[in-house]
C-alpha positions, 0 to 999 in steps of 0.5 A: 653745151654751155659749159664747154662754149664757156671753155673755148670761148669765156664770157667776157664783160661787153664794156671792160672785157674782163672775163665773167665767172661761169657762176656769175649770170650777164653780160657785164663783170660786177664793176661795169654793172654796178656802173650801168644807170636805168632811167626810171621816172619822174620825167618829163612825158613828152621828151623823158628828161628826167625831172623833180616831181612828186612820185608818181607825177611826170610833168612837163618840163620847161623845154617842152612847155615851151617848145614842144618837139615834133614827137609825142614823146621820147624814151631811153634805158639808161643814163649816157655814162663811161660804161654805155659810151664804151659799149655804143662806140665798140658797136659805132665805130670798131663794128665790135659785135661782140657788145650784142649780148650785152645791148640786149641785156640793156635793152631786155631791161625795158617794157615797149608798151608805150610802142606796143601799138606803133604801125612802123619802126625807122632808124635815124640815117647815116649818109651813105658815104658814112654808112661805107666807112662804119660799114653799119649803122647802130641806130639800125642794129639796136632797132631790131635788138629792140624789135627782135619779136617784130622785124617785119615793122622795121623799115631802115630805109624809108629816111635817108640823109641828104648830106654828110654833114659834120658829126653832132658831137663836135658843135654846140646845140645851136650849131647842131640845129644848122648844121641838121636843117633839112638834112633829111628826107623821106625816100620816094614813095614812101608813104607815112599817112596816118602812121604811127612812127616809133623813130630810133637812134642810139642816144639822145643828146640834146634832141636836134637829131631826133627833132629834125627827123621826126619833122620830115616824117609828121610832114609826110603825113604820119599820125605821131612819132614816138622816139627810141634810143638806148641811151639820155645824156642827162645833163650838157 
């Protein structure tokens, strides 16, 4: 059956689209696959940024020491390089669902053990206007890939964006904070009291977005928030 499908729909690299020989396994061509960089410790035990430390140690970074975030930990799967950026942009801006197999391959590489005891999964929301423009929320798609075996835990509409803010990619760190101040709220009648929450987004850049989301979730009574993103920007 697979051979027949490969004839009708030849497997292609999720990044560049080049055909992948049937004898090869995976969803990336050799070139793009070799560029994927999975994040490995040591990294800050709270925000997950890579740090220089002795093997087996996960110290705190300077930012988390001086300005602890409202979430208890943040983890990402891969570095946000050009190959990962292309995957995310195809999904985010072009609604290209052909990248799903490649995203699944990345997601399946990650051990979700640190999120095994969470009570619910929420996603960084889009404003309704932007959601209508794009047709999907990439964070919600990723949540379903990460937690494919626990779909009832996903509450994709429990957190809402109250303002159609300027895209964060156009702003510096200080402007990002101002842009997202009071931009999120918990939906009426939702109660996070005592819950361990996993917050999912696509890319962790400065952490401003997940900070603001975590603040309102914690203010709604959650016991903790743990952040999970597909990719991490290593340096700005």
